[in-house]
N, C-alpha and C positions, 0 to 999 in steps of 0.2 A: 524686557526683558526679553533675558537667552533664555534655550539649556544648553544642556553639556548631552552628548547620546556619547554611549559608553562604546564603543569603538574610534573615540580622539584619542590622540596622543599628551602624554601630561605635561610640554606646549602648550597646547589650547588651553588646554584645564585652568593654566594660570593666564592664561587671560583674559579668561572670561572671564575668572572674580573680578584680578581686574578696573574692569572694565565695569558692575557693579559695585563699585564704592560707594556708593549714597545711600541716603538712608533722605525719610519722613518725618520735620520737624510743622510743628501747628505752630503760627506765632496769633498771638491777640490783637496787636498792632499793624501798625509799619512801624520799621527801626533798619538805621543806617549802622553799622560795621567799617570802622576807617579803617580801610587795611583787605580787608573780607569779601564787602561787598552789604545786598540788603536787601531782607526776605517781608516780605506781604504781608501783610495777613490772611490767615488763610496756610492756609496748608502749601506746606515750599518744599521743594529734595533738594536736598544741597549733598553739596560731598561731602564726605566720615571724617578727609583730616577738619572738618572746622567744627564739624560737632559740639568736641567741646567748650568752640567760642561761643556757640551762639547757643549753648546754651544756663549760662551762666547768669542770661539778664529775665529776669523775674514774666516776661512775658512772654518766653517763649517756651517749650515742653514740644518734647519729642511721641509723636506719633507711629498708632503699630502697624503696618497693611493691613487690618478688616479696618482700623478706621477709618481707611481714607477709602477701601473699595464700597463701606458704606457710604459715604457723604456722597458717594458719585456715584452711585446705584449701580454697583459690579459685584455680583453674591457668591 
């Protein structure tokens, strides 16, 4: 995870936003999506451009950052 300081230029802010285009999903089982890759059982970090594809399956749901932190024991 990267942070942006107030002294950065507008170009750097846009660059950081593009790098953080990830989402967290939870899958109840291992799945393979032809042309998009595989998802393992449990939490997965994916690119947001594929989020709608993965969420179409009934075994996949979007997970929150708080839920992910709780699972790994981070406060």
